[in-house]
C-alpha positions as CSV (number, residue, x, y, z in Angstrom):
1,M,-37.9,-55.4,-68.7
2,P,-39.6,-58.0,-71.0
3,V,-40.5,-61.4,-69.6
4,V,-40.5,-64.6,-71.6
5,M,-42.5,-67.6,-70.3
6,G,-41.5,-71.2,-70.8
7,L,-44.0,-74.1,-70.5
8,D,-43.5,-77.8,-70.3
9,I,-46.9,-79.5,-70.3
10,G,-46.6,-83.1,-69.0
11,G,-49.1,-85.7,-68.2
12,V,-49.2,-84.9,-64.5
13,N,-47.0,-81.8,-64.1
14,T,-47.3,-78.6,-66.0
15,K,-44.1,-76.6,-65.4
16,A,-43.6,-72.9,-66.0
17,C,-40.6,-70.6,-65.9
18,W,-40.6,-66.8,-66.3
19,L,-37.4,-65.2,-67.4
20,E,-36.7,-61.4,-67.0
21,V,-34.5,-60.4,-69.9
22,N,-32.5,-57.2,-70.6
23,R,-30.4,-56.7,-73.7
24,N,-30.3,-60.4,-74.4
25,Q,-29.2,-61.2,-70.9
26,I,-31.2,-63.3,-68.4
27,I,-31.5,-61.2,-65.3
28,R,-33.6,-63.5,-63.1
29,A,-35.8,-66.5,-63.3
30,R,-38.8,-67.9,-61.4
31,G,-40.4,-71.3,-61.7
32,E,-43.6,-73.1,-60.7
33,S,-45.1,-76.5,-61.2
34,V,-48.7,-77.4,-61.0
35,Y,-49.8,-81.0,-60.4
36,F,-52.6,-81.7,-62.9
37,E,-53.5,-85.1,-64.3
38,V,-54.3,-84.4,-68.0
39,W,-55.8,-87.8,-68.6
40,R,-58.5,-87.3,-66.0
41,D,-59.6,-83.9,-67.4
42,P,-58.0,-82.9,-70.6
43,G,-60.5,-80.0,-71.0
44,G,-59.2,-78.6,-67.7
45,L,-55.7,-77.9,-69.1
46,H,-56.9,-74.5,-70.3
47,G,-57.7,-73.5,-66.7
48,V,-54.3,-74.5,-65.5
49,L,-52.6,-72.4,-68.2
50,E,-54.8,-69.4,-67.4
51,M,-53.9,-69.8,-63.7
52,L,-50.2,-69.9,-64.6
53,K,-50.6,-66.8,-66.9
54,E,-52.1,-64.9,-64.0
55,R,-49.4,-66.0,-61.5
56,G,-46.8,-64.7,-63.9
57,R,-48.2,-61.2,-63.6
58,G,-46.6,-60.7,-60.2
59,F,-43.2,-61.3,-61.7
60,D,-43.0,-58.0,-63.5
61,L,-44.9,-54.8,-64.1
62,N,-45.8,-56.0,-67.6
63,P,-49.4,-57.3,-67.8
64,A,-48.4,-60.4,-69.8
65,P,-45.3,-62.2,-71.0
66,R,-43.8,-60.9,-74.3
67,A,-43.9,-64.4,-75.7
68,V,-44.4,-68.0,-74.6
69,G,-42.2,-71.0,-75.5
70,L,-44.0,-74.3,-75.3
71,T,-43.0,-77.9,-75.2
72,M,-44.9,-81.0,-74.1
73,T,-45.1,-84.7,-73.3
74,A,-48.7,-84.9,-72.2
75,E,-49.7,-86.0,-75.8
76,L,-48.9,-89.6,-74.7
77,C,-51.7,-89.7,-72.2
78,D,-54.1,-92.5,-73.1
79,V,-57.1,-90.3,-72.9
80,F,-56.1,-89.2,-76.4
81,P,-56.7,-91.7,-79.3
82,S,-53.3,-90.8,-80.8
83,K,-50.3,-88.6,-80.0
84,A,-51.3,-86.3,-82.9
85,R,-54.7,-85.8,-81.3
86,G,-53.0,-85.2,-78.0
87,V,-50.7,-82.5,-79.5
88,G,-53.8,-80.9,-81.1
89,A,-55.6,-80.7,-77.8
90,I,-52.6,-79.2,-76.0
91,L,-52.1,-76.6,-78.7
92,A,-55.8,-75.7,-78.6
93,A,-55.6,-75.1,-74.8
94,A,-52.5,-72.9,-75.3
95,R,-54.1,-70.9,-78.1
96,Q,-57.1,-70.3,-75.9
97,A,-55.2,-69.3,-72.8
98,F,-52.7,-67.0,-74.5
99,T,-54.9,-65.1,-76.9
100,G,-52.9,-62.1,-78.1
101,I,-49.6,-63.4,-76.9
102,P,-47.2,-65.1,-79.4
103,V,-46.7,-68.8,-78.7
104,Y,-43.8,-70.6,-80.2
105,V,-43.6,-74.4,-80.1
106,W,-40.3,-76.2,-79.7
107,T,-39.7,-79.0,-82.2
108,L,-37.5,-82.1,-82.5
109,D,-35.5,-80.2,-85.1
110,G,-34.2,-77.9,-82.4
111,D,-36.3,-75.0,-83.7
112,F,-39.4,-73.0,-82.8
113,V,-42.5,-72.9,-85.0
114,S,-45.8,-71.1,-84.7
115,L,-49.0,-72.7,-83.4
116,V,-50.2,-72.9,-87.0
117,E,-47.1,-74.8,-88.1
118,A,-47.2,-77.0,-85.0
119,E,-50.8,-78.0,-85.7
120,A,-49.8,-79.0,-89.2
121,R,-46.8,-81.0,-88.0
122,P,-47.9,-82.5,-84.6
123,M,-45.3,-85.3,-84.5
124,E,-42.5,-82.8,-84.8
125,V,-43.4,-81.1,-81.6
126,A,-44.3,-84.2,-79.5
127,A,-42.0,-85.1,-76.6
128,A,-39.3,-82.6,-77.6
129,N,-38.7,-81.1,-74.1
130,W,-35.5,-83.2,-73.5
131,L,-33.9,-81.6,-76.6
132,A,-34.5,-78.0,-75.3
133,S,-32.7,-79.0,-72.0
134,A,-29.8,-80.6,-73.8
135,I,-29.2,-77.7,-76.2
136,A,-29.5,-75.1,-73.5
137,L,-26.8,-76.8,-71.4
138,S,-24.6,-77.8,-74.4
139,R,-23.7,-74.1,-74.7
140,S,-22.1,-74.0,-71.2
141,P,-18.3,-73.8,-71.1
142,L,-18.4,-76.8,-68.8
143,V,-19.1,-79.1,-71.7
144,T,-17.5,-77.4,-74.7
145,V,-14.2,-79.3,-74.1
146,T,-14.9,-82.1,-71.7
147,P,-17.9,-84.3,-72.4
148,A,-20.6,-84.5,-69.8
149,L,-23.8,-86.5,-69.2
150,L,-27.0,-84.7,-68.5
151,V,-29.3,-86.9,-66.4
152,D,-32.7,-85.4,-65.6
153,M,-34.7,-87.7,-63.2
154,G,-38.3,-86.6,-63.0
155,S,-41.3,-88.0,-61.3
156,T,-41.9,-90.6,-64.0
157,T,-39.0,-90.8,-66.4
158,T,-35.2,-90.3,-66.6
159,D,-33.4,-88.7,-69.5
160,I,-29.8,-89.6,-70.1
161,L,-28.3,-87.2,-72.6
162,P,-24.6,-87.1,-73.7
163,L,-23.2,-83.6,-74.3
164,A,-19.9,-83.2,-76.1
165,K,-18.1,-80.2,-77.8
166,G,-21.1,-78.0,-77.8
167,K,-23.5,-80.5,-79.3
168,V,-26.1,-83.0,-78.2
169,D,-24.5,-86.4,-78.9
170,V,-27.6,-88.5,-78.9
171,Y,-28.8,-91.4,-81.2
172,G,-32.5,-91.3,-80.5
173,R,-35.0,-88.7,-81.6
174,T,-38.5,-90.0,-80.9
175,D,-39.4,-91.6,-77.5
176,A,-39.3,-95.1,-79.0
177,E,-35.8,-94.5,-80.4
178,R,-34.6,-93.0,-77.2
179,L,-36.0,-96.0,-75.2
180,T,-34.1,-98.3,-77.5
181,W,-30.8,-96.4,-77.1
182,G,-31.0,-96.1,-73.3
183,E,-31.4,-92.3,-73.5
184,L,-34.9,-92.5,-72.0
185,V,-35.8,-94.7,-69.0
186,Y,-39.3,-95.1,-67.7
187,T,-38.2,-94.8,-64.0
188,G,-38.9,-91.8,-61.8
189,I,-38.5,-90.6,-58.3
190,L,-42.3,-90.4,-57.5
191,R,-44.8,-92.1,-59.7
192,T,-43.1,-95.3,-60.8
193,P,-44.8,-98.3,-59.3
194,V,-42.6,-100.4,-57.0
195,N,-43.5,-103.6,-58.8
196,S,-41.9,-102.2,-62.0
197,I,-38.6,-101.7,-60.2
198,A,-38.2,-105.2,-58.7
199,S,-39.9,-108.5,-59.5
200,S,-38.8,-110.0,-56.2
201,V,-37.3,-108.8,-52.9
202,F,-35.8,-110.4,-49.8
203,I,-38.0,-111.0,-46.8
204,H,-36.2,-112.4,-43.6
205,G,-33.4,-113.8,-45.7
206,R,-35.5,-115.4,-48.4
207,P,-36.5,-114.2,-51.9
208,C,-40.1,-113.2,-52.3
209,R,-41.9,-112.3,-55.5
210,V,-43.8,-109.0,-55.4
211,A,-47.5,-108.6,-56.1
212,N,-48.0,-107.1,-59.6
213,E,-50.5,-104.6,-58.3
214,Y,-50.6,-100.8,-58.0
215,F,-49.9,-101.0,-54.2
216,A,-47.0,-98.6,-53.8
217,I,-44.9,-96.1,-55.8
218,M,-41.4,-94.8,-55.5
219,A,-42.5,-91.8,-53.6
220,D,-43.5,-94.2,-50.8
221,V,-39.9,-95.6,-50.7
222,Y,-38.2,-92.2,-50.6
223,R,-40.7,-90.7,-48.1
224,L,-40.1,-93.6,-45.8
225,L,-36.3,-93.3,-46.1
226,G,-36.5,-89.6,-45.3
227,C,-35.4,-88.4,-48.8
228,L,-38.7,-86.6,-49.4
229,Q,-40.8,-84.4,-47.2
230,E,-44.6,-84.7,-47.3
231,N,-44.8,-81.6,-49.6
232,D,-42.4,-83.3,-52.0
233,Y,-44.8,-86.3,-52.4
234,V,-46.5,-84.6,-55.4
235,A,-48.3,-87.6,-56.8
236,A,-51.5,-89.5,-56.4
237,V,-51.3,-91.9,-53.5
238,P,-52.1,-95.4,-54.6
239,D,-54.6,-96.1,-51.8
240,G,-55.7,-92.5,-51.3
241,G,-54.1,-92.6,-47.8
242,A,-51.7,-90.5,-45.9
243,R,-48.3,-89.4,-47.2
244,T,-46.8,-90.1,-43.7
245,P,-44.0,-92.6,-43.1
246,E,-46.6,-94.9,-41.5
247,G,-48.9,-94.6,-44.6
248,C,-45.9,-95.3,-46.9
249,A,-44.9,-98.3,-44.8
250,R,-48.4,-99.8,-45.1
251,R,-48.4,-99.5,-48.9
252,L,-44.9,-101.0,-49.2
253,A,-45.9,-104.0,-47.0
254,R,-48.7,-104.7,-49.4
255,V,-46.2,-105.1,-52.2
256,V,-45.4,-108.5,-50.6
257,A,-49.0,-109.0,-49.5
258,S,-48.1,-108.3,-45.9
259,E,-48.5,-105.6,-43.3
260,P,-46.0,-103.5,-41.3
261,E,-46.9,-105.3,-38.1
262,V,-45.8,-108.6,-39.6
263,L,-42.6,-107.4,-41.3
264,G,-41.6,-105.0,-38.5
265,W,-39.9,-101.6,-39.1
266,E,-36.5,-103.2,-39.8
267,G,-38.0,-105.4,-42.4
268,I,-39.9,-102.5,-44.0
269,Y,-36.7,-100.3,-44.1
270,A,-34.7,-103.2,-45.6
271,L,-37.4,-103.6,-48.3
272,A,-37.3,-99.9,-49.1
273,W,-33.5,-99.8,-49.3
274,Y,-33.4,-102.8,-51.6
275,I,-36.0,-101.2,-53.9
276,R,-33.9,-98.0,-54.0
277,E,-30.9,-100.0,-54.9
278,K,-32.8,-101.7,-57.8
279,Q,-33.8,-98.3,-59.2
280,I,-30.2,-97.0,-59.1
281,Q,-29.3,-100.2,-61.0
282,Q,-31.9,-99.3,-63.7
283,I,-30.3,-95.9,-64.2
284,M,-26.8,-97.3,-64.1
285,E,-27.6,-99.9,-66.7
286,A,-28.9,-97.3,-69.1
287,I,-25.8,-95.1,-68.5
288,W,-23.5,-98.0,-69.3
289,Q,-25.5,-98.6,-72.4
290,V,-24.9,-95.0,-73.5
291,L,-21.2,-95.2,-72.5
292,S,-20.7,-98.5,-74.4
293,R,-21.2,-96.9,-77.8
294,K,-18.7,-94.8,-79.8
295,W,-18.9,-91.2,-78.7
296,G,-18.9,-88.4,-81.2
297,T,-20.9,-90.4,-83.8
298,G,-24.3,-89.2,-82.8
299,G,-25.5,-85.7,-82.7
300,I,-28.6,-83.6,-83.2
301,C,-28.7,-80.8,-85.8
302,C,-29.1,-77.5,-84.0
303,R,-30.1,-74.4,-85.7
304,E,-27.8,-71.4,-86.0
305,P,-30.3,-69.0,-84.3
306,G,-31.9,-66.4,-86.4
307,P,-34.4,-63.8,-85.1
308,L,-38.0,-64.7,-84.7
309,Q,-40.7,-62.2,-85.7
310,P,-42.3,-61.2,-82.4
311,R,-45.9,-61.3,-83.6
312,G,-45.9,-62.9,-87.0
313,Q,-46.7,-66.4,-87.8
314,G,-43.6,-67.0,-90.0
315,E,-40.0,-67.3,-88.7
316,E,-36.8,-66.2,-90.3
317,R,-34.9,-69.4,-91.1
318,G,-31.3,-69.5,-90.1
319,G,-28.8,-71.9,-91.6
320,W,-28.4,-75.5,-90.3
321,H,-25.1,-76.7,-88.9
322,F,-24.1,-79.7,-86.9
323,G,-23.7,-79.3,-83.2
324,G,-22.3,-75.9,-82.5
325,E,-19.4,-73.5,-83.2
326,E,-16.1,-74.4,-81.6
327,P,-15.9,-72.1,-78.6
328,S,-12.9,-69.9,-78.0
329,K,-11.0,-70.2,-74.8
330,P,-13.7,-71.7,-72.5
331,G,-13.3,-71.0,-68.8
332,R,-12.2,-73.7,-66.5
333,P,-15.0,-74.7,-64.1
334,E,-14.4,-75.1,-60.5
335,R,-13.9,-78.8,-59.7
336,R,-16.5,-80.7,-57.7
337,E,-15.4,-84.3,-57.3
338,T,-17.5,-87.1,-55.9
339,G,-14.8,-89.7,-56.4
340,G,-11.6,-90.6,-58.1
341,G,-12.9,-92.3,-61.2
342,S,-11.6,-91.5,-64.7
343,A,-12.3,-92.4,-68.3
344,P,-10.5,-95.5,-69.6
345,E,-7.4,-95.0,-71.8
346,G,-8.4,-93.9,-75.3
347,R,-12.1,-93.4,-74.6
348,D,-13.5,-89.9,-74.7
349,W,-16.0,-90.6,-72.0
350,P,-17.6,-87.9,-69.8
351,R,-16.2,-87.2,-66.4
352,R,-19.0,-84.9,-65.3
353,L,-22.6,-85.6,-64.5
354,I,-25.1,-82.7,-64.7
355,M,-28.1,-83.3,-62.5
356,A,-31.7,-82.2,-63.0
357,G,-35.1,-83.0,-61.7
358,P,-36.6,-83.9,-58.3
359,G,-34.4,-87.0,-58.3
360,I,-31.1,-85.0,-57.8
361,F,-30.5,-86.7,-54.4
362,L,-30.4,-90.1,-56.1
363,L,-28.3,-88.9,-59.0
364,E,-25.6,-87.8,-56.5
365,E,-25.3,-91.4,-55.5
366,V,-25.0,-92.4,-59.2
367,A,-22.2,-89.9,-59.7
368,E,-20.5,-91.2,-56.6
369,R,-20.5,-94.7,-58.0
370,L,-19.1,-93.5,-61.3
371,G,-16.4,-91.4,-59.6
372,W,-17.4,-88.3,-61.6
373,E,-17.6,-84.6,-60.9
374,V,-21.2,-83.6,-60.2
375,Y,-23.0,-80.3,-61.0
376,P,-26.6,-79.2,-60.6
377,W,-27.8,-77.7,-63.8
378,W,-28.6,-74.3,-62.4
379,E,-24.9,-73.7,-61.8
380,L,-24.3,-73.8,-65.6
381,V,-26.9,-71.2,-66.7
382,P,-27.7,-67.5,-65.8
383,G,-30.5,-66.2,-63.7
384,V,-31.6,-69.2,-61.7
385,Q,-30.6,-70.5,-58.3
386,G,-31.2,-73.8,-56.5
387,E,-32.3,-74.5,-53.0
388,L,-30.4,-76.2,-50.2
389,T,-32.6,-78.0,-47.7
390,G,-30.4,-79.5,-45.0
391,D,-27.7,-81.3,-47.0
392,R,-29.9,-81.8,-50.0
393,R,-29.9,-79.7,-53.2
394,K,-33.2,-79.0,-54.9
395,E,-34.2,-77.1,-58.1
396,R,-36.5,-74.1,-57.9
397,C,-37.7,-74.4,-61.4
398,A,-37.8,-77.2,-64.0
399,L,-34.9,-77.4,-66.4
400,T,-37.2,-78.1,-69.4
401,A,-39.3,-74.9,-68.8
402,Y,-36.2,-72.8,-68.2
403,A,-34.5,-74.2,-71.3
404,V,-37.4,-73.5,-73.7
405,A,-37.8,-70.0,-72.2
406,S,-34.1,-69.2,-72.5
407,L,-33.8,-70.6,-76.1
408,L,-36.8,-68.5,-77.1
409,A,-35.4,-65.4,-75.4
410,S,-32.2,-65.8,-77.4
411,R,-34.1,-66.0,-80.6
412,L,-36.3,-63.0,-79.9
413,E,-33.3,-60.7,-79.2
414,L,-35.0,-58.9,-76.4
């Protein structure tokens, strides 16, 4: 059976997904993520892509994927003098790694283009991964009648994406626009510096300003609180030390220019819980910004899919239409409630939160506070399963990589 590969190349994580497809149906999926800091060695990206290409060979008897769908955010890395130059470098690495394999690049128009077209239109393919995720999930019966909010909390950023009636009901398109509209928040579960979450904390009952230094990150908070295991701490450690609770405690104490022996374990835990609460507030504030506007007035134009030429550089152009076709008789999803909240009278607000990313455990708390039903994204799409570790749900592959692979598979008509 043919395999389609999806790639999301980020500044620190390159995520891959392989989909096995039979007669336009996704049979199974496998994902992998490689930690690689593009800004430290942009030339090394080619090696990462070569490694992922080889790892995909074990997925199927085919020697290589039938096609590769590519999206990216690494163009923002400050090693590149401009985003356009960053896009060019990423496309060059992909061209070199996947010689002889068609590579299609996802755009902010909700479409795929060839490498040649992407090189000519670099800003149209920059930071478009969120749109692939949103469009892929907007096709689910779960959101064709009842609005939902897709919240993808990654290691560095959080996407907040309204889905309604089969369309992506967003206002922002570029990162700057999305930051303005509250649809992109630079807060993540791992790499976000603690001093960007809270300007002050409480120490022994008194407010204390934090040191504006790169002493600790959110991975230290959640590792200390037991939300992350050591192998989940996939980020550079600020002091290069251990990812143990003791190491995390020492880094957190430095945020207030102190040490664990001075603050005591109770003081360190109180500090960590307070910082966790402040990060939840950042996400909640952005969600309320999105909810405050009139729903149904945004929307991304999504293409009516037409077939792609498997090896040609040109693509058949389908007709444009707004959102999606009205579904017929959508199935009623099984109800998963986290609370008793409901939308205010007369407001077509979402009542469901779709979770994605390594921050799923925190998003469950967000849904609890909103009183919404909560769904992990893999329950809405075919071929992929999540993982249950204790009482925590984890994704086995990144939504962005799965989405770009599944959208490409539907276009190729495999």
